[in-house]
C-alpha positions in Angstrom: 2.5 -203.8 -24.5 3.0 -201.9 -21.3 2.5 -203.4 -18.1 2.8 -201.9 -14.5 6.7 -202.4 -14.4 7.2 -201.3 -17.8 7.0 -201.9 -21.7 9.0 -203.0 -24.6 10.3 -200.2 -26.9 9.4 -200.6 -30.6 11.6 -202.3 -33.2 10.9 -199.2 -35.6 13.9 -197.4 -36.1 13.4 -193.9 -36.5 14.8 -191.8 -39.5 16.8 -188.1 -39.9 18.1 -186.9 -43.0 21.9 -187.1 -42.8 22.1 -188.8 -39.3 21.6 -192.4 -38.3 19.3 -193.2 -34.8 21.6 -194.0 -31.8 18.8 -195.2 -29.6 16.5 -193.6 -27.0 17.7 -191.8 -23.7 15.4 -191.1 -20.5 17.2 -188.2 -19.5 18.9 -184.9 -21.2 20.5 -185.9 -24.7 23.2 -183.5 -25.3 24.4 -182.7 -28.7 28.5 -182.9 -28.7 30.9 -180.9 -31.2 31.2 -184.0 -33.1 27.6 -184.5 -34.2 26.7 -187.3 -32.0 24.3 -187.2 -29.1 25.0 -188.4 -25.5 22.6 -189.2 -23.1 22.9 -188.3 -19.1 20.2 -191.2 -18.2 19.8 -194.7 -19.5 20.0 -195.1 -23.3 18.0 -197.8 -24.8 18.2 -199.7 -28.0 15.4 -200.3 -30.3 13.3 -203.3 -29.2 14.7 -203.3 -26.1 12.8 -203.5 -22.5 11.8 -200.4 -20.6 11.2 -200.7 -16.8 9.6 -197.7 -14.6 11.6 -196.3 -12.2 8.9 -196.5 -9.4 6.2 -198.5 -11.0 2.5 -197.9 -9.6 0.0 -200.2 -10.0 -2.7 -197.9 -8.9 -2.3 -194.9 -11.3 -1.0 -194.6 -14.8 3.2 -195.1 -15.2 4.5 -192.6 -17.8 8.1 -192.4 -19.4 9.5 -189.5 -21.5 12.3 -190.9 -23.9 14.3 -188.8 -26.4 15.8 -189.9 -29.6 19.6 -189.9 -29.9 21.6 -189.3 -33.4 24.9 -189.6 -34.8 25.6 -187.4 -37.7 27.0 -189.5 -41.0 30.0 -189.0 -42.6 31.3 -189.3 -46.2 34.5 -189.4 -47.6 35.3 -186.7 -50.0 38.2 -186.7 -52.6 40.1 -183.8 -53.0 41.6 -183.0 -56.3 43.8 -179.9 -56.8 45.1 -178.5 -59.9 47.8 -175.6 -59.1 47.1 -175.5 -55.6 48.6 -177.2 -52.5 45.9 -177.4 -50.0 42.2 -177.4 -49.5 41.2 -175.7 -46.2 38.0 -177.2 -44.9 36.6 -175.3 -41.6 40.1 -174.0 -40.9 42.1 -177.6 -41.4 44.3 -177.9 -44.3 44.2 -180.8 -46.4 47.4 -181.7 -48.5 46.3 -185.1 -49.3 43.9 -186.9 -51.6 40.7 -187.1 -49.4 38.9 -186.0 -46.5 36.1 -187.1 -44.1 33.3 -184.7 -43.6 30.0 -184.3 -41.7 26.6 -184.4 -43.4 26.1 -180.5 -43.6 27.9 -177.3 -44.4 31.4 -176.6 -44.2 33.3 -173.5 -45.4 36.1 -173.9 -48.2 39.4 -172.1 -49.1 42.3 -173.1 -51.0 46.2 -172.5 -50.5 48.3 -172.0 -53.7 52.2 -172.3 -54.5 54.1 -169.2 -55.5 52.8 -167.8 -58.6 49.5 -169.4 -58.6 46.1 -167.9 -57.5 42.5 -169.2 -57.3 40.4 -169.9 -60.4 37.1 -172.0 -60.0 35.7 -174.9 -57.6 34.1 -177.8 -59.3 32.1 -181.1 -57.9 31.8 -184.4 -59.5 28.2 -184.9 -57.9 26.5 -181.6 -57.1 23.4 -183.4 -55.4 25.8 -185.0 -53.2 28.2 -182.1 -52.5 26.9 -179.0 -53.6 29.2 -175.2 -53.9 27.3 -172.3 -52.8 29.8 -170.4 -55.1 32.1 -171.9 -57.7 33.8 -168.5 -58.5 34.5 -167.5 -54.8 37.7 -168.4 -53.3 36.1 -168.7 -50.1 32.7 -170.6 -50.1 30.7 -173.0 -48.4 30.0 -176.6 -49.5 26.6 -178.8 -48.4 27.8 -182.3 -48.0 25.1 -185.1 -48.7 27.2 -187.7 -49.9 30.4 -188.9 -51.2 32.0 -187.0 -54.0 34.8 -185.2 -55.6 35.6 -181.6 -54.6 38.0 -180.1 -57.1 40.2 -177.0 -56.5 41.6 -175.1 -59.8 44.2 -172.5 -59.3 45.8 -170.4 -62.6 48.7 -168.5 -62.6 49.0 -165.5 -61.3 49.4 -162.2 -62.9 52.9 -160.4 -62.6 51.9 -156.9 -63.6 50.1 -154.7 -66.0 50.7 -153.4 -69.6 49.1 -150.4 -69.9 49.0 -146.9 -72.7 52.0 -148.6 -74.5 54.1 -148.0 -71.1 55.9 -151.3 -71.4 58.7 -151.0 -68.8 58.7 -154.6 -67.2 60.6 -157.3 -69.3 57.9 -159.9 -68.8 55.1 -157.9 -70.3 57.4 -157.2 -73.5 57.8 -161.0 -73.8 53.7 -161.4 -74.2 52.7 -157.8 -75.9 53.9 -155.7 -78.3 53.2 -151.8 -78.1 50.5 -152.2 -80.9 48.6 -154.7 -78.6 48.9 -152.9 -75.4 47.0 -149.4 -76.4 44.6 -147.9 -74.2 43.2 -150.9 -72.2 44.9 -152.2 -69.3 45.8 -156.0 -69.8 47.1 -158.4 -67.4 50.4 -160.1 -68.0 50.9 -163.7 -66.5 54.5 -164.8 -66.1 55.4 -168.0 -68.6 58.8 -168.6 -68.0 58.1 -171.8 -66.1 56.5 -172.8 -69.3 
């Protein structure tokens, strides 16, 4: 109930997908790079008292309050098969986890010598959606905790084509009878 001097804010907490409510602001709300809001005026929690700056007993008193939000963060498990790192928004993660904010992120990978991109996968496509599982560089949308897996594969080292078997590694994998008119990718299996 409002009085001439002020009123009490509601205890009801507003909701917004991917964010937590951070209070009310009677000034300008700025959205910073971390996804959290800051207030240029006075911040107020739900249920707190608000006092008019210049209360009037003869005319209506008004106040404009704006909601502030903090973006939610989630622990993402990183699984790398034949890869050295998963690159998320330009940051290289060589460990087994990353803390990501709700929303979209760009991903790619780095690989040891002799390996290249194969595919992406996720343990929970509702919490972590991958735009393209077959693109080396793609986008994920984070809604909750999940595992992101980057699969690498052995890189091709050459081609055996039209019975022209000049590469020793090609000869290890193919014979003239199997390498005919179709170009075949040859993989280096010297490491087992």
